[in-house]
N, C-alpha and C positions, 0 to 999 in steps of 0.2 A: 449525485456528485461524490458524496462521501465514500460510497462503495467503490467508486473508480479511483479515488485518491489514496485510500488507506494502503493499497498494495505498495505504494512508494516506500512505505516504512520498511517493508520486508526486503525490498530489492537492494537498497543501498548496501547493507552488509553483505548481501549475496555476491554482488559484483566487486565489492571492495575487500573481500576476505583474502588473506594470504594463502599461499599454496598449502601450508601446513595446517590449515584450519581443521581438516578432517581428523588429523592426529590429535589436536588439542581439544576436540569437542566442537559441537556445532556452535556457530556464532548466532547470538540471539539479541533481540532488542524489544523493550517494552514501552508502550505509550499510553497516554490517556487523552481522550478527546473532550473538549469543552466547547459548549455553545450556549449563548445567552446566560453565561455565568454558571451553567450547570455541567457537572461531570456526567456525560451521557454514555460513554463507552470506553472500553479498554481493548487494546490490540497487542498481540504478541506474535513474533515470528521466529522460526528456527530454520536454518538453511545450511547446506553444504555445497562446496565448490570443488570440482575436480579440474584437471588441467584443460579439458575440452568440453566439459558439461556443467550444468547447473541444475539445482532443484531447490525449491522453497516450500515451506509449509507455513501458512498464515492463518491465524485464528483471531476472531474478534467477537465481542458481545456487548449488548446494551447493559447499562448499569444504573444504579440510583433510582431516582423517581421515573426517569425515562424507561429504565429497564422494567420497572413495576407496571407502567402503563402500556409499554410497547416492547414486549419481550422478543428478542431475536438473537440468533447466533449463527455464525458462518465459519466454515473451514475451507480453505482454498489451497490447492497443491498444483504445482507445475513442474515439469521436468523438460529439459531441452539441452541443446548444445550451442556452442558459439561458432557461427559461420563468419566468413570474411566480411559480409555486409551487415552483421548484427546477430541478434538472438534467433535461434531456430527451435521453437518449441516442438515437443513431441506429443505430450499429453497435458491437458488442463482439466482439472476437476474442482468444482465448487459445490459444496453441500451445506445446507442449513435449514433453519425454520424461522419464518417471519410471520408474525401475527397468526401463529398456529398453523401456517401452511408450509409444507415441505417445498424446498426449492433446490433443484439440482441442475447444474450445467456441466456437460462433459463434451470436450472438443478434442479430437485427434487432428494431427496435421500430416498431410501427405504432399511431399514436394512443395512445401510452403503454403499449401491451401488448407484452410480450416474445414474440417468435416464435423458437423454438429451431430453427436451421437445421442445425447439425451438433453431434453429441455423440459423441466417440470417447474411450475405448470407451463403448458404450451403458451405460445404467444397469444395475446388477446386478439379477438376477431377484428378489433378496430385499430390494431397496430399495423402500420405500414411496413411491408416487407423490405429487407435490405437488398438492393440490387446485387447481382452476382459480381459486377465489376467493383463494387465497394467492399466486397468480402475478399477479393483476390489479394494475395500478398500481405494480408494483415496478420497480426499476432495477438495473443491474449494480453490483458492489461498488465499482468505481472511482468511478462517478458518485455513489453513495451517500456515499462518504467525501469526495467533493468538496463535497457539501452541508454535511457536518459542518465541514470546514475553512473553507468560505466563511462559515459562522456565526462562527467564531473571528475571521476577518478583519474582518467587518462590525461585530460587537457586542462583541468583546473577551471573549466567553464561549463556551461550547460546548454549550449546551442544544440537543439535536437528537434526533430519532428517525426512522430511515429503514428501510424494508423492501426487501429484496433477494431476487433469484432468480438462481442461478448455473448453472441447467441441471440441477442435481441436488437442491439443497436450497433452502428458503425460510428466510430469517434476518431478524431484526430487530436493528438496531444502535441503541443509545441511549447518550447521553453527557451529562455535566453538569460544570460548572465547580467546581474545587477552590480555585484561587487561585494567586497568585505564589509561586514557590519558587526557591531558588538551587541550581544543579547544580554540584557540585564538579568540579575538573579531573580527568581520567582519560586515560591513554595510549591508550585505545580510541577517543577521540572528539576532534574538532577544536573542540568547543564546551564552554565552561563559563560560568556566570554566571546572571543572573536569567531565568526562563522562566515561562510560564503553564502550570499543570498542569490537565489535563482527564482525568477518569476515564470509562471506557466499559465497556460489556458487550455481548456478542453472544449471542443465544439462537437456536438452531435451532428453527424452528416446524414444519417438515415435511420429509420426504425422508430419514428415518432408515432405517438397515438394520433389518430386522425383528427381529434378535436384539440390538438396542441395549438397554443396561441402562436401568432407570428413572432412574438418576442422570444418564446421558448425555442422556436426554430432558428432564429437568427442570432440570438444573444449567447456568446460563449461565457463560460464560467471561469473566473480568474483566481489565482492563488500565488503564494510564495512559499519557498522551502529554503531552510538554512542548513548548511552542511558543515561538519567539523570533524577532525580526526580525534576520536575519543577512546578508541580501543587500541592497545599496543599491537603493532604489526598489521593493522587493518587500514583501509582507505577511509575517506570521508563517509560519515553516516548522517542521515537527516536528524537534526536535533530539535527542529520545530517546523511546523507548517501552519499556514493560515489559508483559508479558501472560502469562496462563496458557496452558498447552497441556494436552491430555488425557493425553499420554504422557510428556513429558520435563520436567514442572515449569515453572518460570517461564523466559521468554526475554527478552532485552534487545536493543534495536536502537539503535545509536549512529550519529549523523551523522559522516561522515568527510570531507565536502567538499560545497560548494554554490556555484553562481554561474551566470553566463551563458556559454554555449558555442555555437559555431556559426560564428564568424568565423575566418578563417585566422589561426593563431598566437595566438588568444585563450586566455587562461588563466582558470580559475574565479576568482571574487572571493574574497579571503581571508575566513575566518570569524572574527568577533570572538571573543576568548577562546580562540583555537586553541592546541592543544598544539604548540609549535614543532618538536619532534622528529618528531611525526606529520606535520605539514605539510611539513617538509623531505623526509621519506621519500616522501610522495605526489608532491611536485614532481619528485623524481629519477626516479620511476616513469613520468612523462609522463601521457598521457591514456588509458592502457590500460583504465581502469575506465569509460570512456565507454559510454553505453548502446548505441552502435553495435556494440559487442562483444556477442556472445550471452551474456546472463547468465540466472540462473534462481533458483528458490525453494528454501529449506531444507525439502525434503520430509521430512527426517529427523524434523522436528517435525510429526507428522501432523495433518491437519485434523480428525481425529476422525470419528465416525459422522455 
């Protein structure tokens, strides 16, 4: 579940970025992921937006005790264009190492159809194949979530349903608007204040392991995302997320920084409502959390069957 949800962090700034973002430097956002009270992973995204196209680079990695016991990192890139009916990805590439094993997924798109170019390791012999009809007219996870966040930017709500295929499973993501809420200050995040809450669920439609339980096959995973305008000139960004996992209970993702980056000596824009102690600590650390550094995903929170 976590590997499916983390891309949401990258896409909000992507679709919310103003037209001059490429002139000011790439928009980026940093997050930390907490589960069972432990800081298990960091994620950073950089992205650019043209008038008709989009691209994003997302990197995430395990950290702390989880990173010591379960080391993993991942980089994901997607490029595509905006069509009348939503995102139209061209190329998707994910590369990383989990539990010492290299993992690569490369998908090209031809007239809206996903063409799986590379899948390492191959699907397990006991994984049920995804039927052709459930692959048709799907998009990658990043592009799907881009559509969700673009809906927030354009309408102020989050009603959306998007179908995805990641090379192994077919999934449907659906979301709906809950309404405005106030997030209280926390030392884990640089944001507090009013935000729009959207609830979502993801349901795997096909691609289960043959021994998957009936509960895993029928039970969707739920979560919530809060959006707020925190970068001058940009649309709403996700400032916090909570979601279920199949193995480790609930996880929470906290925003730790956001702004434009790419110009020499440029610093990220300050986040309204920031915790001063956390902001100071991040400033003294420099830009080591920039997405140019190889980051990766909290694989300790398994994606499930």
